[in-house]
LUMNUNU-20542 format. One record per residue (C-alpha): residue in one letter; x, y, z. Coordinates in steps of 0.25 Angstrom, whole numbers, padded with zeros to 4 digits, always signed. Example, Ala and Ser with C-alpha at 12.3 -4.5 7.8 and 13.67 -1.06 7.14 Angstrom:
<fizas>
A+0049-0018+0031;S+0055-0004+0029;
</fizas>
This chain:
<fizas>
M+0069-0127-0185;A+0064-0141-0188;T+0051-0142-0197;L+0039-0150-0192;E+0043-0161-0201;E+0057-0162-0194;N+0051-0162-0180;P+0053-0175-0173;L+0041-0174-0165;T+0032-0174-0178;E+0038-0187-0183;G+0027-0197-0186;L+0016-0188-0184;E+0005-0189-0194;R+0003-0174-0195;L+0015-0164-0193;P+0012-0152-0184;V+0008-0139-0190;P+0013-0126-0185;P+0004-0116-0179;T-0002-0108-0190;T-0011-0097-0194;M-0018-0099-0207;T-0025-0088-0215;I-0035-0092-0226;F-0036-0081-0237;G-0051-0084-0242;G-0055-0089-0228;T-0070-0089-0232;G-0068-0095-0246;D-0073-0108-0252;L-0059-0115-0250;A-0058-0110-0235;R-0072-0115-0232;R-0072-0128-0239;K-0057-0133-0237;L-0048-0124-0229;L-0057-0122-0216;P-0061-0137-0216;A-0047-0141-0218;I-0042-0133-0206;Y-0053-0138-0197;N-0050-0153-0201;L-0035-0150-0198;A-0039-0145-0184;H-0048-0157-0182;E-0037-0166-0184;G-0027-0158-0175;A-0018-0155-0187;L-0019-0139-0186;P-0008-0133-0177;E-0013-0129-0163;Q-0012-0115-0167;F-0019-0113-0180;N-0026-0100-0183;L-0034-0097-0196;V-0038-0084-0203;G-0048-0083-0214;I-0047-0071-0223;S-0059-0067-0232;R-0067-0055-0236;G-0079-0059-0228;D-0084-0051-0217;L-0082-0061-0206;S-0078-0061-0192;D-0069-0071-0186;D-0081-0078-0180;A-0089-0078-0193;Y-0077-0084-0200;R-0076-0095-0190;E-0090-0098-0192;L-0088-0099-0208;A-0076-0108-0205;R-0084-0117-0196;E-0095-0118-0206;A-0085-0121-0217;I-0078-0132-0209;R-0092-0138-0205;A-0096-0139-0220;F-0083-0143-0226;S-0074-0151-0216;R-0072-0165-0219;R-0076-0169-0205;P-0087-0162-0196;P-0080-0152-0187;D-0077-0154-0173;G-0083-0141-0165;A-0071-0140-0155;V-0061-0141-0166;L-0068-0131-0175;D-0070-0121-0164;A-0055-0122-0160;L-0051-0120-0175;L-0060-0108-0177;A-0056-0101-0165;R-0043-0098-0172;V-0049-0093-0185;R-0050-0078-0189;H-0056-0071-0201;V-0050-0059-0208;R-0058-0051-0218;G-0053-0044-0230;S-0047-0045-0244;F-0035-0054-0247;D-0028-0042-0253;D-0030-0033-0241;P-0018-0031-0233;A-0026-0028-0220;V-0031-0043-0221;Y-0017-0047-0219;E-0015-0038-0207;R-0027-0045-0201;V-0023-0059-0204;E-0009-0056-0198;A-0015-0050-0186;C-0023-0063-0183;A-0011-0072-0186;S-0002-0063-0177;A-0012-0064-0166;W-0012-0079-0166;D+0004-0079-0167;E+0004-0070-0154;E-0006-0080-0147;A+0002-0092-0151;G+0015-0085-0147;M+0022-0089-0160;P+0021-0086-0175;L+0011-0095-0182;D+0013-0100-0196;R+0004-0093-0206;L-0003-0100-0217;Y-0011-0092-0228;Y-0020-0099-0236;L-0025-0092-0249;A-0039-0098-0252;I-0042-0086-0261;A-0043-0083-0276;P-0029-0084-0283;S-0029-0070-0287;F-0027-0066-0272;F-0015-0075-0270;P-0004-0065-0274;A-0010-0054-0266;V-0012-0062-0253;V+0003-0067-0254;A+0008-0053-0257;L+0000-0047-0245;L+0005-0058-0236;G+0019-0054-0240;E+0016-0039-0239;R+0011-0041-0224;G+0023-0049-0220;M+0014-0062-0218;H+0022-0071-0227;R+0033-0073-0217;R+0031-0076-0202;P+0044-0076-0193;G+0043-0090-0185;A+0032-0095-0193;E+0028-0100-0207;V+0019-0093-0217;R+0013-0101-0228;V+0003-0097-0240;V-0006-0108-0246;I-0011-0104-0260;E-0023-0110-0266;K-0025-0114-0281;P-0025-0110-0291;F-0011-0105-0291;G-0012-0096-0303;T-0020-0099-0316;S-0008-0100-0325;L+0007-0102-0325;A+0010-0087-0326;E+0000-0085-0314;A+0006-0096-0305;R+0020-0090-0308;T+0016-0076-0304;L+0009-0081-0292;N+0021-0089-0287;R+0030-0077-0289;R+0021-0068-0281;V+0019-0079-0270;H+0034-0080-0269;E+0037-0065-0268;V+0030-0067-0254;L+0031-0082-0250;E+0042-0092-0251;E+0038-0105-0258;R+0038-0113-0245;Q+0027-0104-0240;V+0017-0106-0252;F+0008-0118-0252;R+0000-0119-0266;I-0011-0128-0262;D-0017-0139-0271;H-0027-0146-0262;Y-0026-0159-0270;L-0013-0161-0265;G-0019-0162-0251;K-0027-0174-0254;E-0022-0187-0248;T-0022-0195-0261;V-0014-0184-0268;Q-0003-0186-0257;N-0005-0201-0257;L+0001-0200-0272;L+0014-0198-0266;A+0013-0210-0256;L+0007-0218-0267;R+0018-0216-0277;F+0030-0215-0268;A+0027-0224-0256;N+0023-0236-0264;G+0034-0243-0271;M+0025-0251-0280;L+0020-0239-0288;E+0033-0232-0291;P+0038-0242-0302;L+0025-0240-0309;W+0024-0225-0308;N+0030-0221-0322;R+0028-0221-0337;N+0031-0236-0338;Y+0019-0240-0330;I+0009-0229-0330;D+0000-0227-0342;H-0006-0214-0338;V-0011-0205-0327;Q-0025-0199-0325;I-0027-0188-0315;T-0042-0184-0313;A-0048-0173-0305;A-0063-0174-0308;E-0074-0166-0301;D-0089-0168-0302;I-0093-0154-0298;G-0093-0141-0306;I-0087-0128-0303;G-0097-0124-0292;S-0095-0109-0288;R-0081-0108-0294;A-0084-0103-0308;G-0076-0090-0306;Y-0064-0098-0302;Y-0066-0111-0311;D-0069-0104-0324;R-0056-0096-0323;S-0048-0109-0320;G-0054-0121-0326;A-0050-0136-0324;L-0036-0135-0328;R-0032-0124-0318;D-0041-0129-0307;L-0036-0143-0306;V-0026-0148-0316;Q-0016-0137-0314;N-0015-0140-0299;H-0022-0152-0294;L-0020-0162-0305;L-0006-0158-0308;Q-0002-0160-0294;L-0008-0174-0294;L+0000-0177-0307;T+0013-0172-0300;L+0011-0181-0288;L+0008-0193-0297;C+0020-0191-0306;M+0031-0185-0297;E+0044-0192-0294;P+0047-0196-0279;P+0052-0184-0271;I+0065-0186-0263;A+0057-0182-0251;F+0042-0179-0248;T+0044-0165-0245;A+0036-0153-0252;D+0047-0148-0261;E+0052-0162-0265;I+0038-0167-0269;R+0035-0154-0276;D+0048-0154-0284;E+0044-0168-0290;K+0030-0163-0293;V+0036-0151-0301;K+0045-0160-0309;V+0032-0167-0314;L+0025-0154-0318;H+0038-0150-0325;A+0037-0163-0333;I+0023-0160-0338;E+0021-0153-0352;P+0008-0145-0353;P-0001-0154-0361;Q-0003-0151-0376;P-0017-0148-0382;G-0024-0161-0384;H-0019-0166-0371;T-0029-0157-0363;V-0044-0157-0362;R-0053-0146-0356;A-0068-0147-0355;Q-0080-0140-0348;Y-0092-0147-0342;T-0106-0146-0347;A-0119-0149-0340;G-0120-0163-0335;V-0124-0172-0324;V-0115-0174-0311;G-0120-0183-0300;G-0134-0184-0306;E-0136-0169-0307;R-0136-0160-0319;V-0125-0150-0318;P-0122-0138-0327;G-0110-0136-0337;Y-0099-0127-0333;L-0104-0116-0341;E-0117-0116-0334;E-0110-0115-0320;E-0112-0102-0312;G-0101-0092-0315;V-0095-0099-0328;P-0095-0090-0340;P-0104-0096-0351;D-0092-0096-0361;S-0082-0102-0351;R-0071-0111-0357;T-0065-0116-0344;E-0062-0130-0343;T-0069-0139-0332;Y-0061-0151-0336;A-0047-0153-0340;A-0039-0165-0344;L-0024-0166-0348;R-0014-0176-0352;L+0000-0173-0346;E+0013-0181-0346;V+0025-0180-0336;E+0037-0180-0345;N+0047-0186-0336;W+0053-0200-0335;R+0043-0206-0326;W+0030-0201-0333;A+0034-0199-0348;G+0023-0203-0357;V+0012-0206-0346;P+0000-0197-0349;I-0006-0190-0336;Y-0020-0186-0338;L-0027-0175-0330;R-0041-0172-0329;T-0050-0163-0321;G-0064-0158-0322;K-0077-0153-0316;R-0091-0159-0317;L-0085-0173-0320;A-0092-0186-0316;R-0086-0187-0302;K-0076-0181-0293;V-0063-0188-0293;T-0048-0185-0292;E-0038-0196-0295;I-0025-0200-0301;A-0025-0213-0310;V-0012-0219-0314;R-0014-0229-0325;L-0003-0240-0327;K+0000-0246-0340;P-0008-0259-0344;V-0001-0272-0342;P+0006-0277-0355;H-0001-0290-0356;M-0016-0292-0357;G-0017-0307-0355;F-0028-0305-0345;L-0039-0300-0354;S-0051-0309-0353;E-0066-0308-0357;G-0075-0302-0346;A-0064-0294-0339;V-0058-0280-0340;G-0044-0286-0340;P-0031-0279-0335;Q-0032-0264-0334;P-0021-0254-0332;N-0018-0253-0317;E-0022-0239-0312;I-0018-0231-0299;V-0029-0221-0295;M-0027-0211-0284;T-0040-0205-0281;I-0039-0191-0274;Q-0054-0188-0273;P-0064-0191-0269;N-0060-0205-0263;E-0045-0203-0260;G-0037-0216-0263;V-0029-0225-0273;S-0033-0236-0281;I-0025-0246-0290;S-0032-0254-0301;L-0027-0268-0303;A-0030-0280-0312;A-0036-0292-0305;K-0042-0305-0309;I-0057-0306-0308;P-0061-0319-0300;G-0064-0331-0308;T-0058-0341-0317;R-0054-0332-0328;M-0042-0322-0328;R-0051-0309-0329;I-0045-0296-0325;R-0051-0283-0320;P-0046-0271-0313;V-0047-0270-0298;K-0043-0258-0288;M-0035-0257-0276;E-0039-0245-0269;F-0035-0237-0257;L-0044-0226-0251;Y-0039-0216-0241;G-0052-0216-0233;T-0052-0231-0231;A-0037-0234-0230;F-0035-0224-0219;M-0049-0223-0213;S-0048-0208-0212;Q-0053-0196-0220;S-0042-0189-0228;P-0040-0175-0225;E-0044-0164-0234;A-0033-0159-0243;Y-0033-0145-0237;E-0031-0151-0223;R-0017-0157-0228;L-0013-0145-0236;L-0016-0135-0225;L-0009-0143-0215;D+0003-0144-0224;A+0003-0129-0227;M+0003-0126-0212;R+0015-0136-0211;G+0022-0130-0223;D+0022-0143-0230;A+0021-0139-0245;T+0021-0154-0251;L+0007-0153-0256;F+0007-0139-0261;T+0011-0134-0274;R+0025-0127-0276;A+0027-0114-0285;D+0034-0122-0296;E+0024-0133-0296;A+0012-0123-0298;E+0019-0117-0309;A+0022-0130-0316;Q+0008-0134-0315;W+0004-0122-0322;A+0015-0124-0333;I+0007-0137-0337;C-0007-0131-0337;D-0004-0117-0342;P-0002-0122-0357;V-0015-0130-0356;L-0023-0118-0352;Q-0016-0109-0363;A-0019-0120-0373;W-0034-0121-0369;A-0035-0105-0369;E-0030-0106-0384;G-0041-0117-0387;A-0033-0130-0386;D-0041-0142-0382;P-0055-0136-0383;L-0064-0136-0371;A-0072-0149-0371;H-0085-0151-0363;Y-0090-0163-0354;P-0104-0165-0347;A-0103-0163-0332;G-0103-0177-0325;T-0094-0184-0335;A-0080-0187-0335;G-0076-0175-0344;P-0074-0172-0359;A-0072-0183-0369;A-0060-0175-0374;A-0052-0179-0362;D-0052-0194-0367;A-0043-0189-0379;L-0032-0186-0369;M-0030-0201-0368;P-0025-0211-0378;P-0034-0222-0382;G-0036-0233-0371;T-0034-0223-0360;R-0046-0216-0354;W-0049-0207-0342;R-0053-0214-0329;A-0068-0213-0326;I-0072-0201-0318;
</fizas>
């Protein structure tokens, strides 16, 4: 049977069709469902991207009727959708929504979910694809997958069954391997979609286009021309109500192990022979395998203290509600890594992430080596600076390239200028939320933007030794005031003459 991609009727379509699907959200009333998943589903419906036959089941412990759950979904969509909801579209979507009450380890819950799905199958006169989204605590992942297998819900004759697993995928290499093993006891790898929402952002995907669709960049994309790379994910907010999760996780597990290493692989991977899921992920895994865990002295960990953010006094991490007063959890992490292969050998790649920093920004900055002759230096001008390619992922998605240009006047004075591309102005449209793209891909079975089993384990193989070294006292915990660019200790990761980009 031809796949959707092979169907000649879909040739040239902006959006490939999605098969009829019944989606089940485990954790249907949780923060992720309300803030991200339900609004994403609505926006897909608004744009006509959902299949004509789309049904949704939300599972939670709440004592909610179907109508009460629909009202909860309606309020969540009104509050968090990127566009004001259209009443007719919203009503049509919610008419196909049900709620199932119960615990995720209760077999009776699965019977009720299957009864809902089977009724929709009968109504449609055909088996619909099943998509199970695990928006729940990681401790429930193995139990849910096991019960799907025990109840026979992991296979569906004439239809596809897929499971989306949220991060964190384990908290160590050993846990990730165990979780992969337990998942694969029930599901085939092609059914598993380990989600990293950063990969759904337009600028992250544009990395592939920037690198491989522009011939002028490829000759420069190697150790001969690149001096270093900085990948930053800075947040100006604290931990909010997430103390229970965050204090067990910390910055390295929360962002470096998944998001930042994913950005690194897309930046450093070799051109795939085809832009298919496995070909792209094969190249990403090769990059991860070429990275040695950083040694003590090449990592920095720190925790924010009280300070000023946005003109307001904010408490330190230890004063946040729910945080133990003796916590040693890092809210800032910085690493120096190297990709030991032919293209990247000797090029330092600096990663950093932190809470309560000066502003919110996620970006990749590629700094080229300086020009060899500095004959343009003159009084009253900055002079030639190394060219820099900056891909901003948030808040304003786009790409900028810094160039040296002559200042108008009679003298040869040089200063940097920027060529800039912004998604909002270039395409005159609002970029879809990351979860919209990823939900659509999961329903279509396209795993390109999802993490494969070996990829998840390779990411942990880099971070695990760092966590173990920190537990043994390496690179002592530093501190930084909230609202600053981070700890002074992070500057020591870089050689003289190199500094972090301003946050």
